[in-house]
N, C-alpha and C positions, 0 to 999 in steps of 0.2 A: 577579594584580591583580583587584580586585573589578569585577564587571560593573555598569556604571551607565548604563542605557539608558532610564530613566524608567518602569520597571515594578518594583513592590516585589518583594522577594526571595521572599515566599511565593507570589505570583502566578507569577513566573518558574519556581519549583519545580513548581507545579501544572501549568503548561503543558508543561514538560519531561516530567513524568510521563505526561501524555496523549499527547504526541508519541512517547514510548517505546512506547506501545501501537500507535500508528499505524505506527511503524517495524517493530514485530513483525509486524503484519498485512501490510505491504508485503513483508517478507522471506519470510514463509510463502507469499504469493502468487507471489513471484518463483520460489521453489523448486518450487512446483507447476507453474508455467509452464515452467520448465526441464525438469521431468519429462515434460510433454507433448511438448516439443520432442525430447527424447531417445528417447521410447518410442512415439511415434505410429506406427500401422500402417494400411495400407489403400490403396485405389486413389488416394486424394488425399494420400498420404504427403508428397511433395515440397512441394506448395503449403502444406500445414499445417505442415510442418517449418519452412519459411521464415517463415510467419505467426507461429508461436509464438516464433521467434527474435526477430522484430521486437518482440513484446510483452515478452519478458523483458529486452531491451535498454532499453526504455522504463522498465520497473520498476527496473532497475539504477540509472538516473539518478534516479528518484524516491527510492529508498532513500538514495542519497548526499545528496540535497537535504534529506531529513528529518533525517538524522544531523547534517548541518551546521547546520540550524536549531536543533537542540538545543544544539549547541556555541555558536552565536551568542547564545543565552540564558544562557550561562555554566555549562552543565552538560555532563556527559559522556554520550556515546552508547554505552551498553553493548551489545555485540554478541556475545552467546553464544546458541547454539541453545536452551539451557535457559531463559534469560531470555525469549527470544522466545516459546517455547511456553507459558510461564507466563502471559503477558499477552495473547496474540493472541485475536482474536474468531473466527478461522478454525479449521478442522479440517484435520488432515493426512490424513484418510481418503481413500483412493484406490479407485476402482472396479476391477472385475475386467477391464474391457475397455480396450484401447489404441486405440480408434477415435476419430475426430475428434469425433463427436457427443458422446460421453461427456466428453471433455476440454473441449470448448467449453461444454457445460452447466455443468460443475463450476466452471470458471474464471469464467463469467458470474455465477453465484451469489456467488462471492467478491468480484468487482468491485462488484456491487450492494450487498453487505453493507458494503464499505468506503465506498462513496458515501453510504449512509445514515449511517454513523458520522461521516464528515467533516461532512456537512450538519448533524448534531446539534450539532457543536462550533463552527461558524463564529461564531455570535452569542455563544456562551458565552465564547470566547477574547477577543472584543472587549469585550463588555459586562461580564462578570464579572471578568476579569483585566486589562482595559485593554491587551490585547496585540493591537492591530489589525494589526500586521505578520504575526503568526502566523495571524490570522483570514483575511487576504488570501492568505497562503501556502497554507492548506488549501483555500481556495476554488479556487485554481489546481490543486491536487492532485485535487480533486473533478471539475473539468472534464476533466482528463486521464483519470481513470477512467471518466467518462461516455463519452468518445470510444472508449476501449478496449472498454467494454461494448457500445457500439453496433456496433463491428466484430465482436465475438464473436456478437452477436445476428443480425447480417446473414448470418453463415455458417450459421446454424441455420434460415433460411427456405427 
């Protein structure tokens, strides 16, 4: 059945395409956070192991919500690693160290990159595509990433 939610088809398609990029970023960040959780070493192992677990659980929820937003717009959420790596703004490059400082800094850079990307699209979704629901949705995502980034930053002081 055709999706009839007051947004023209071309705008829904454009928003879904942008959300697919956000989904890719979220999935790559989730994977990198899982990697930190699995491979962290050092005197602070247990505390950081638990911290990274908390962060990847939050990202898991975010991933699901982005995919469901795409579906609510009447499009499919393609979930292949190949498609994610083709459109993500993030890199998979991993440092040589498995210490907390290395992981914290790398993940912080990624969160900040996502925050900037989300911020750039808030008004675009609302004004250009008349999709104020998605504009509001990514505002919430941005706030979640701002908090996660703050927590990473606080560990680096």
